[in-house]
N, C-alpha and C positions, 0 to 999 in steps of 0.2 A: 185523063190521063193525072194519076196522083202523084203526091210531092216528092214520092221515092222515083218518079222515071222523069224526071226534070231533064233537062238537056245536059249536068254537066254527071247527071249521075246512069245515062243509058247505056255509056260503055261500060259500064263496070257491073260483072256479073252476079249472083250471087256467090256467097264464101260455102258453099259446098258442090260448087261444080268440080266436075274429076281433075280436071289440072290443077284448079287449086288444092285440093286434097290431098293429090299425089307431091306438090313441092312444101305443102306445110308437114309431111311426113317424112318427105326427104330434109327438110329444113330441122327439123327436131329430132332426130335419130341423127344427123350428124353431128350437132352440139351435143347432145348427149354423149357420143361417142369422144370428142372432142374430151367434153369434162370427165369420160372418165379414165384418157389418157392420161390428163394433167393428176386426177388423182394418184392414179395408178404413180405418175412418176413423183410425185410428192412425199406420200405419206410415208417410203421409209426413211427418206431424206429430215424430217422432220428434226430428227436429233442433232444435226447440225446448223450449232445455234449463227455461226458467221452468214449463213448464205439464208436470206432472204425470201428468196423464191418458192419454194414449198409449200409459204404461208402464202405467197400469192398468188401461184398457183389451187389453191385450197378453195381458196376466196375466187377467184375466176369461173373456176368449175363450178361452182356452188352457182354463182351468177348467172352461168351460161346453162344449168340446168334448170332454172327459174324461168330464165326465156325459152327454150324447148316446152316446157308445160302450157309456159302462155300463151306460145303459138298455138298449139294445140287444143286449148279451148276458152280462150278470147275471142273477143270479135278481128276482124281484120284492119287493125290497127298499123296505117304505116310506119309511126313508129315505133311499133315494139319490133315489123321487119327491120328497119333500119337498125335500131340495138342491136339486133339479131347478128347481121351483117356489121355492124361495127367490132363488136366482140370479139368475133372470129376474124377477121382481120386484125387486129389488134394483138390478136394469142400467133398470126402470119407475121406481121411486124414485128413482133417481142422476138421471135425467135432469130430471128435475117441481123434486128439488132444488136442481139447477144452474140453471134455467134462472127457478125464483120463479113469479112471476108473468104471464112472459111466454112459458112454456111451450107453447101452441099456437099462440102467431105462432111461435117456433123452430122447432115441428113442421112447423107448413104453409109453411116456407120452406127447408128441407130432406128431400127426397126420400128421402137414405139413412136419416137418423131417421122417418119415415114406416115405411119396410121393418120394420125393426128395433126400433120400437115394436109394429105390428103383430104381427110375429110372436113376438114376446115375451109379447101378452098372450092370443095362441092356445095359446102353450107353456104358462103359469102355470096354462091352464083344463086343458089333458093331460093335466100334470102331477098336478094335482087329482084328473081322475078319475082317471087309475093309482091315485094313493094309496088312493081309495075303492075302490077294485076289490081291490087290494093284499089278502092276507091279514097277519097282525101277521107280525114278524121271528120270534119263538119258533118260528109255525107253518111256517115256511118251513125255519127252521135242525131242525125235526122230519122235516119231508119227505126235506132233505137225508141228516140221520143215516139215517133208515130204506130212503134207496135205496142209501146205502154200506153197510151192513149186508146189504142184498140180494143187493149183488155180491161182498162177502166170501164169504156160507155159500154161493151159486152157483159162486166160484170155489173156494174149500175143499170143498167139499161132496163134489166127487167127488175130488177129493185124499185126503180124508177116509176114505172109504169106500174106496177102492182100496189104500190103507194099510191099513186094518184087515183085509179080505178077505186081501191080502196075508202081516198078522202068524198072521191063522189057520190058512193054508196051512202055517206054519213051524212051528205048534204040532203041526199034527196029524201032522207028519213025526218029531216029535221023540219 
């Protein structure tokens, strides 16, 4: 049993299981869809100087796209998944907070908002599922260190053997 198969690590399967791949794809797509809707809403309203929401939506959308890209490309970090779920949940809570008691009526009258809020609900669920399936950060870091040391041993091992043999040949000649 190696260090990656310790007691705390046995319950966590690899990053590329089919369930995790599907959840990562769903989380990234819903985050990107939410960001796109926020961009579409904000872009025509940038000229309105009294309303700060378009600028906040552009920043939030860019941040959400960065989370979506990191979800697809990075190792499985619980913190990243918590950040994704939290960002999408903040969009949901912000919408409800802005509209207050008229949230249902505002949502029913805006098809773009229906798409965004639907994507955000699904995205929060996907990010939370990824969070539950991901190993703790310490396990991921341990896996990375072992992979790096294994690569270094494979690379340096061949050179070290060759160097040792060469020095033994020189000693034998002397």
